[in-house]
N, C-alpha and C positions, 0 to 999 in steps of 0.2 A: 708293777711295771707292765706296759702294754705289750702286745705281741710284736708290734713293729719295733719298739725299743729293744725288746729281747733279741729280735733277729739282728738288729744292728750291732748289738753287743757281741753276739756270737761271731758275726762276720769280721769284727775288728780284733778279736782276740788273737788270732794268729799273726796279724800285722803288728800288733803291740808287742807280742812275744818276740818276733824277729827283729823289729827295729827299736823297740823300747830301750834296751841298754844304751844304745848310741844316741837316740834322738828323742826319747821319751821324757816326760816331766813326772815327778812323783805326785800321785794323787791320793795314796793311802799307804798304810804300813801293815804288812802281814806278820802274823805271829804275836801280836799283843793281845793278851787275854782280857785285861781289865783297864786298859788305858786308851784314851783318845789323844790325839796331838792337837794342842791348842795353839793357834797363831793369830797375831795381831798386825795389821797393816797401817800405813800412812802416819805413824808417829815418829818420834815421841812427842807427846803433848803434855806440857807441864800442867799439873793439877789433876789430870786424868790418868796418865800412865802410872804415876806413883800409886794412886788409889787402886788401880787394877792390880798392881803388883802386891799391894797389901792384902787384897781379897784373895789372890792366888796363894800368898803365904798363909793366910788363915785356914786355907783348905789344903795345905801341903801339896800344892800344884805348881807346875812351872809352865812356861810358854816360850815360843819363838816369836820375836818381834821383828818384823820386816820393815826396816826404817828408810825414810827418805833423808837424803843428805841436807835438803833445805831445812829440815827440822832438826836433825841430829847436830848439826854445826852450832845451832843455837843453845843447846843444853848438853854439852859434852859430859858433864858430871852426872846427869841422869842416865845417859847411856852406860856409863861405867857402873853406876849404882845397880842398874838392872843385871849387868853381867855378874857383878859381885854377889848378887842375891841368888844366882843360880839360873837365871833366865838366859836365853840365847839371842844374840844380835845377829840379824841377817839383813841382807840388802833388798830394798824394794826399788831403789833408783836414786840417781843424782837428784831428780825431781820427779813429777808424776806425768810426764808426757808419755804417750804411747810409744814404746820403743820402735814399734813397726812403722812409725811416721818418719824416723830418722834414716839418713843415708847409712849404708852399711858400716863404713869407717867411723862415722860419728857415733853410731850405736855401740860399736866396739870400745871406743874411748869413753863413752858414757858408762859402760859397764866397768871398765878397768879402773877409772878414776873413783867410781863409787865404791868399788870393793877395797881399793887401797886406803881411801880416806876414812871410810867407816871402820876398818880394821885398826887404823891408827887411833881413832877416837875411842873405840871400845877397849883397846889393849888386848885383843884376842883375834884369832883368825876369822874371816868371814867366808863361810862355805856354802851357804844357801842363798838362793835368789828367787824372788817372785816378781815377775814383770807386772807393772801397772795394768789393771784390767785383765790380767792373765794373757795379755796379747803378745804373741811372739811369732816370728817366722822361723822357717828351717834354718836360715842363715843366722838368726839371732840365737837360736838354740846351740848351734855349732860353736859360735863365738863364746857363749857362756861356758861351755864345756872346756874350751881351750884355756880359759882364764881360771879354771878350777871352781866354777860356780855350778851347782846342781840346781836346776829349777824345781821349785816345790809349789804345786798348786793346792787344790783342796777338793774334798768330797762332800762337805757339809758346810752350812753357813748359818750365821745368826741373824741375817737380814738387817744388821744394824745400820745399813746405808739406804734402806728402802722405806718408803712411806707406808708402814703398816703398824699395827698396835704392838705395845709392849708384849702382850700375851702371845701374839702371833710370832714374834721374834723368839721368845723362849720355847715355844712349841716347835718352830722350825729347827731350832739348834739341837734340841733333844731328839727330834726325829732322825737327824743325821748322825747322832752320837752313838755309834756302834764301835766295838773294839777296833782300833787301827784307823778309824776315820781321822781325816785332817780337817779341823773346824776353822772356818774363816771368820775372823772378827776384826774390828778396827779400834785402835786406841786413839788415833788421830783422825782428822777430816781434811783430806787434801783440798786445797782451794786455789784461787788464781795465783797466789804467791808461789805455789808449787808447780804452776803451769798446768793445772788440772783442766781437763776439757769437760768433765762432768762433775757437778757438785753434789755431795750427798745431802740427805735431809738433815736438819738441825734438831737440837732438843732431845736427843736420845740419852737417857740415863744409863750410861755404859757401866759403871760400877754396879748399880742395881741389877742390870741385865746379867753381868757376869756372876753375881752372887746367886741368882736364882738358877742360872745354868749349872754352876758348881754344885748347888744343893740337889739339883735334879740328877746330875751324874752320880752323886754319892748315893742317892736313893736307888739307883740302878746298879750299884756296886762297882761303879767306874771311877777312875781318877783321870787326871789330865797332866800331860807332860810336854816338853819341847820335843821338836823333831829329832835333835841330836841325842836327847835322852832315850827316845824310843829306839833309835838304832843301837845305842849302847846297851840297851836291855835285850838285844837280840832280834829286834824287829827288822824285817826285810822290806825295802822300798818297792812299791808296786808302781811301775811307770806306764804311762799311756801317751801316745802321740797326741799332741794338743797344740794346734797352730791356728791362730786367728789374728785378724788385723783390727 
């Protein structure tokens, strides 16, 4: 970490400590000795999501799937199968629009409808939320909290949305895989049908990527679990103020 980055981190620590409980978003989990939190966005995607779940099962791992309603509505049985297999269903949005581009009342309805409909499909409560692109305003954050949704961001990434090599993706994921890290991955690929403004790269072999990441975690003596499982194991959420348009 550079001197400038270290200084910024020190300066924001007291602000995060004071305002984090009310306005912060979860970026990692403190108190986990041998687990990272694995998360997937933009799904579910038939043919891919099931295969990823199988890889996770083969390694005795679980994950949190942040879902789009544009996708979940099409495959409700897949959503329920994931929940039944011990994975966690969470909200990514009714669609993939930046919530920050919506008028405040529309954004609130977007969140409320998404939470209620996804919970009905999954047959379980939906408690966590990840805004598309991680973009949210203070008002969005307050609204999410009032609706019983806790924003969960990430501290590490698989780069599965970026135009880099497979080897770079694996290395990037494992670089960020320290105990308590929240790792960002994607089972789906939001497109124009989801009202996405930015399209990810295509052709990423996500099951292969997950398999190599899982093996790399195990070589380091680490496992992976859902965010809810991390809290149930005694983990403590670490929140940081994070607002961007």
